[in-house]
C-alpha positions in Angstrom: 80.3 112.0 109.4 83.4 113.9 108.3 85.6 111.9 110.8 84.4 108.7 109.2 85.2 109.9 105.8 88.7 110.9 106.9 89.2 107.5 108.5 88.0 105.7 105.4 90.3 107.8 103.3 93.3 106.8 105.5 92.3 103.2 105.3 92.1 103.5 101.5 95.5 105.2 101.4 97.1 102.5 103.5 95.6 99.7 101.4 96.5 101.5 98.2 100.1 102.1 99.2 100.4 98.4 100.3 99.1 97.3 96.9 100.8 99.8 94.5 103.9 97.8 93.6 105.3 96.4 90.5 103.8 93.2 89.0 106.8 91.3 90.2 105.6 89.0 93.0 108.5 89.9 95.2 107.6 93.5 95.2 103.9 93.0 96.0 104.7 93.7 99.7 105.7 96.9 101.5 107.6 97.7 104.6 106.2 99.6 107.6 108.7 102.5 106.9 107.5 102.9 103.3 103.8 102.9 104.5 104.7 105.6 107.1 106.5 107.7 104.5 103.7 107.4 101.9 100.8 108.1 104.3 102.6 110.7 106.4 101.3 109.0 109.6 103.4 108.1 112.6 103.9 104.5 113.7 101.7 104.6 116.8 98.8 105.9 114.6 99.4 103.4 111.9 99.6 100.5 114.3 95.9 101.2 115.2 95.0 101.0 111.5 97.2 97.9 110.8 95.6 96.0 113.7 92.1 96.8 112.5 92.9 96.1 108.8 94.6 92.8 109.5 91.7 91.7 111.8 89.2 92.6 109.1 91.2 90.6 106.5 92.0 93.7 104.4 95.8 93.6 105.0 98.3 90.8 105.7 101.5 91.0 107.6 104.3 88.6 106.8 106.4 88.1 110.0 109.4 86.6 108.1 109.8 89.5 105.7 108.2 92.1 108.0 106.1 93.4 105.2 102.5 94.2 104.5 100.3 93.2 101.6 96.8 94.2 100.6 94.6 91.1 100.4 92.0 90.4 97.7 89.3 91.6 100.2 91.3 94.8 100.6 91.6 95.3 96.9 87.8 94.9 96.6 87.4 97.5 99.3 89.6 99.9 97.3 87.5 99.2 94.2 84.2 100.0 95.9 85.6 103.0 97.8 86.9 104.4 94.5 83.6 104.0 92.9 81.8 105.7 95.8 84.3 108.6 95.7 83.8 109.0 92.0 80.0 109.1 92.4 80.4 111.7 95.1 82.6 113.9 93.0 80.2 113.6 90.1 77.3 114.6 92.3 79.2 117.5 93.7 80.1 118.7 90.2 76.5 118.5 89.1 75.4 120.4 92.2 78.1 123.1 91.6 77.1 123.3 88.0 73.4 123.7 88.9 74.3 126.4 91.5 76.4 128.2 89.0 73.6 128.1 86.4 71.1 129.4 88.9 73.3 132.3 90.0 74.1 133.2 86.4 70.4 133.3 85.5 69.7 135.6 88.5 72.1 138.3 87.1 
């Protein structure tokens, strides 16, 4: 389960990095080097993700400019993934707060 979460986090990071550019249409793409730099993953490892993400339609590769761009489907994935992460954080905070209150009342 933890490995899947790590994998989804890496996917999310790649898509986020590939979409976090200025509003200028020319800058809505990102080079492989910038993705490697921003994700701290090596190229062989990233190639596995790039292949899967392009096959799933979450990421596009432009052979002329040799750049990546997050697709609308990829942006939707980021939105849903962000919402799920937010919910998980909130549940964890509630759980920690409840545990803290229980331990305080035992003192």
